[in-house]
C-alpha positions as CSV (number, residue, x, y, z in Angstrom):
1,X,-81.9,-82.3,40.7
2,X,-78.7,-80.5,41.2
3,X,-75.5,-82.6,41.4
4,X,-73.9,-80.0,43.8
5,X,-72.6,-81.6,46.9
6,X,-73.9,-79.7,50.0
7,X,-71.1,-78.1,52.1
8,X,-70.6,-79.2,55.6
9,X,-70.2,-76.7,58.4
10,X,-66.6,-77.6,58.9
11,X,-65.8,-76.7,55.3
12,X,-65.6,-72.9,56.0
13,X,-64.3,-70.8,58.8
14,X,-66.5,-68.4,61.0
15,X,-65.1,-65.4,59.1
16,X,-66.1,-67.0,55.8
17,X,-69.6,-67.5,57.2
18,X,-69.9,-63.8,58.2
19,X,-68.6,-62.5,54.9
20,X,-70.9,-64.9,53.0
21,X,-73.9,-63.6,55.0
22,X,-73.0,-60.0,54.3
23,X,-72.6,-60.8,50.6
24,X,-76.0,-62.4,50.6
25,X,-77.6,-59.3,52.1
26,X,-75.8,-57.0,49.7
27,X,-77.1,-59.0,46.7
28,X,-80.6,-58.7,48.2
29,X,-80.2,-54.8,48.2
30,X,-79.8,-54.4,52.0
31,X,-76.7,-52.5,52.9
32,X,-77.8,-50.6,56.1
33,X,-78.9,-51.6,59.6
34,X,-82.1,-49.9,60.9
35,X,-83.5,-49.6,64.4
36,X,-86.7,-48.0,65.8
37,X,-84.8,-46.5,68.7
38,X,-82.4,-43.5,68.2
39,X,-78.8,-44.0,69.2
40,X,-76.7,-41.1,70.5
41,X,-73.3,-42.1,69.1
42,X,-71.7,-39.0,70.7
43,X,-72.9,-39.6,74.2
44,X,-70.2,-40.3,76.7
45,X,-70.5,-43.6,78.6
46,X,-71.5,-43.0,82.2
47,X,-69.0,-44.3,84.7
48,X,-70.1,-47.3,86.7
49,X,-69.9,-45.3,90.0
50,X,-72.0,-42.3,88.7
51,X,-74.8,-41.3,91.0
52,X,-78.0,-39.3,90.3
53,X,-77.8,-35.5,91.2
54,X,-79.6,-34.7,94.4
55,X,-83.0,-33.0,94.0
56,X,-83.0,-29.2,94.4
57,X,-83.8,-28.0,98.0
58,X,-87.3,-27.0,98.7
59,X,-87.7,-23.3,99.2
60,X,-89.0,-22.6,102.7
61,X,-90.8,-19.2,103.3
62,X,-89.4,-17.3,106.3
63,X,-91.7,-17.4,109.3
64,X,-94.0,-14.3,109.7
65,X,-92.7,-11.7,112.0
66,X,-94.7,-10.5,115.0
67,X,-95.3,-6.7,115.5
68,X,-92.7,-6.8,118.3
69,X,-90.1,-8.4,116.0
70,X,-90.8,-5.8,113.3
71,X,-90.5,-3.0,115.8
72,X,-87.2,-4.3,117.1
73,X,-85.9,-4.7,113.6
74,X,-86.8,-1.1,112.8
75,X,-85.0,0.1,115.9
76,X,-81.8,-1.7,114.8
77,X,-81.8,0.2,111.5
78,X,-79.7,3.4,111.4
79,X,-81.7,6.6,111.4
80,X,-81.6,8.7,108.3
81,X,-79.2,11.6,108.6
82,X,-76.9,10.0,111.1
83,X,-76.2,11.8,114.4
84,X,-78.3,15.0,114.6
85,X,-75.4,16.9,116.1
86,X,-73.6,16.6,112.8
87,X,-76.4,18.1,110.7
88,X,-75.4,21.2,108.7
89,X,-76.3,24.6,110.1
90,X,-76.4,26.6,106.8
91,X,-78.3,26.0,103.6
92,X,-75.0,25.9,101.6
93,X,-73.6,23.1,103.8
94,X,-76.9,21.3,103.7
95,X,-76.8,21.0,99.9
96,X,-73.4,19.4,100.1
97,X,-74.5,17.1,102.9
98,X,-77.7,16.2,101.0
99,X,-75.6,14.9,98.1
100,X,-73.1,12.9,100.1
101,X,-74.7,11.6,103.3
102,X,-75.1,7.9,102.7
103,X,-78.0,7.3,105.2
104,X,-80.3,9.7,103.4
105,X,-81.1,7.3,100.5
106,X,-80.3,4.1,98.6
107,X,-78.4,3.7,95.3
108,X,-75.6,5.6,93.7
109,X,-74.9,9.1,94.9
110,X,-74.7,10.4,91.3
111,X,-78.5,9.8,91.1
112,X,-79.3,12.4,93.7
113,X,-80.5,15.9,92.8
114,X,-79.9,19.0,94.9
115,X,-82.5,21.6,95.8
116,X,-82.7,24.8,93.7
117,X,-83.3,28.4,94.9
118,X,-82.3,30.8,97.7
119,X,-83.2,31.1,101.3
120,X,-86.2,33.2,102.3
121,X,-88.2,32.5,99.1
122,X,-91.8,33.5,98.8
123,X,-92.8,29.9,98.1
124,X,-91.0,26.6,98.8
125,X,-92.2,23.7,96.5
126,X,-91.6,20.3,98.2
127,X,-92.1,17.2,96.1
128,X,-91.7,13.7,97.4
129,X,-88.9,12.7,95.2
130,X,-87.2,13.6,91.9
131,X,-89.0,12.5,88.7
132,X,-87.4,9.9,86.3
133,X,-87.1,12.5,83.5
134,X,-85.4,15.2,85.7
135,X,-82.2,14.9,83.6
136,X,-80.9,18.5,84.1
137,X,-81.9,19.0,87.7
138,X,-84.8,18.8,90.1
139,X,-88.2,19.5,88.3
140,X,-86.7,20.1,84.9
141,X,-88.7,17.3,83.1
142,X,-92.3,17.2,82.2
143,X,-93.6,17.7,85.7
144,X,-91.4,20.7,86.1
145,X,-93.0,22.2,82.9
146,X,-96.5,21.8,84.4
147,X,-95.3,23.3,87.7
148,X,-93.9,26.3,85.8
149,X,-97.2,26.9,84.1
150,X,-99.0,26.7,87.5
151,X,-96.7,29.1,89.1
152,X,-97.0,31.6,86.2
153,X,-100.8,31.5,86.6
154,X,-100.4,31.9,90.4
155,X,-98.2,35.0,89.8
156,X,-95.1,33.5,91.4
157,X,-91.8,34.1,89.6
158,X,-89.1,31.5,89.3
159,X,-86.6,33.5,91.5
160,X,-89.3,33.7,94.2
161,X,-89.4,29.9,94.6
162,X,-87.3,27.3,96.3
163,X,-87.5,23.8,94.8
164,X,-86.8,20.7,97.0
165,X,-87.6,17.1,97.4
166,X,-88.1,15.0,100.6
167,X,-85.9,12.2,99.1
168,X,-82.6,13.0,97.3
169,X,-83.2,10.4,94.6
170,X,-86.1,8.5,93.2
171,X,-87.4,5.5,95.1
172,X,-89.8,2.9,93.9
173,X,-93.0,3.0,95.9
174,X,-91.7,4.8,99.0
175,X,-93.3,3.9,102.3
176,X,-93.7,7.3,103.9
177,X,-94.8,6.0,107.2
178,X,-91.7,3.9,107.4
179,X,-89.5,6.8,106.2
180,X,-91.1,8.9,108.9
181,X,-90.1,6.4,111.6
182,X,-86.6,6.4,110.1
183,X,-86.5,10.2,110.9
184,X,-86.8,11.5,107.3
185,X,-89.5,13.9,108.6
186,X,-87.0,15.6,111.0
187,X,-84.5,15.9,108.1
188,X,-87.1,17.6,106.0
189,X,-88.1,20.0,108.8
190,X,-84.4,20.9,109.3
191,X,-84.2,21.6,105.5
192,X,-87.2,23.8,105.6
193,X,-85.9,25.7,108.7
194,X,-82.6,26.4,106.8
195,X,-84.5,27.5,103.7
196,X,-86.8,29.8,105.7
197,X,-89.6,30.1,103.1
198,X,-92.7,32.3,103.6
199,X,-95.0,29.5,102.5
200,X,-94.7,25.8,101.7
201,X,-96.5,23.9,98.9
202,X,-96.3,20.2,99.5
203,X,-96.9,18.4,96.2
204,X,-97.9,14.8,96.8
205,X,-100.0,14.0,99.8
206,X,-98.2,10.8,100.7
207,X,-95.3,12.8,102.1
208,X,-97.6,14.5,104.6
209,X,-96.9,11.4,106.8
210,X,-93.5,12.9,107.4
211,X,-95.1,15.7,109.3
212,X,-97.6,13.5,111.2
213,X,-100.5,14.8,109.1
214,X,-103.3,12.3,108.3
215,X,-104.6,12.1,104.6
216,X,-108.0,13.3,105.6
217,X,-106.5,16.6,106.8
218,X,-105.0,17.4,103.4
219,X,-107.8,19.8,102.5
220,X,-107.6,21.8,105.7
221,X,-105.5,24.9,106.3
222,X,-102.2,23.5,107.7
223,X,-99.0,24.7,109.3
224,X,-95.9,22.9,110.5
225,X,-93.2,23.9,113.0
226,X,-89.7,24.1,111.6
227,X,-86.9,25.4,113.7
228,X,-89.2,27.2,116.0
229,X,-91.1,28.9,113.2
230,X,-94.6,28.0,112.0
231,X,-94.7,27.7,108.2
232,X,-98.1,27.8,106.4
233,X,-98.6,24.7,104.3
234,X,-100.8,23.9,101.3
235,X,-101.1,20.3,100.3
236,X,-101.6,19.4,96.6
237,X,-101.9,16.1,94.6
238,X,-99.0,14.7,92.6
239,X,-98.3,16.8,89.5
240,X,-99.1,13.8,87.3
241,X,-102.6,13.7,88.8
242,X,-103.1,17.4,88.4
243,X,-102.1,17.1,84.7
244,X,-104.7,14.4,84.1
245,X,-107.6,16.0,85.9
246,X,-109.2,19.4,85.1
247,X,-111.3,19.1,88.3
248,X,-108.1,18.7,90.4
249,X,-106.6,21.8,88.8
250,X,-109.7,23.8,89.4
251,X,-109.8,22.7,93.1
252,X,-106.1,23.5,93.5
253,X,-106.6,26.9,92.0
254,X,-109.5,27.8,94.3
255,X,-107.6,26.5,97.4
256,X,-104.6,28.6,96.3
257,X,-106.8,31.7,96.1
258,X,-108.2,31.1,99.5
259,X,-104.8,30.4,101.0
260,X,-103.2,33.6,99.6
261,X,-106.2,35.9,100.1
């Protein structure tokens, strides 16, 4: 038996007890404290008066509009072209107005492309809107190259054509019926009247709505009144559709021959 006299609790201070306990663990090889739960030592303590953030508001879809409400809303929108008394009366002035009149289209004015050609042309080519690759002017991209090939086959020289678009700049998925109600059709008729072409080739059948022509009439011989003059009109599919379909090219060629016979 050991002759050591056991120490009483009062023989050492609390600090001595803590240091002794730590020394005991160090001699046992344990010098770290482990826990199964991670501790974020950098987290800022939350104030006692902190409250939870309110939940995000629930999105509520607007109530559907009745046909009458939509009609009234459309009537409140400004008509394209502004007051008709201020429309230009010469083709030269029209081109300047076409590039600057804010009500004719959306977006930056520098995205607009002017028409090309002279008044009294043998053939006016009217497309719905400029193409995305028309970098150097209206119909100067890939669609313009196809059109140039078609006109060459048709025996129409470049100086005999007047190139124009119904919209001054490209618009994503234009609603031609809505644009017609906004008076774009009247603007286009005014443009045609100033250009005074002998014939009109409308490329893209969606824009026929601007003249009140139904899609099923696209294959028929057509004519539209512009400034008191009836202009013969031939409707053609979009140039991109013509490029992809030999059958469409053949039908367009035959209709052209019948139209110009």
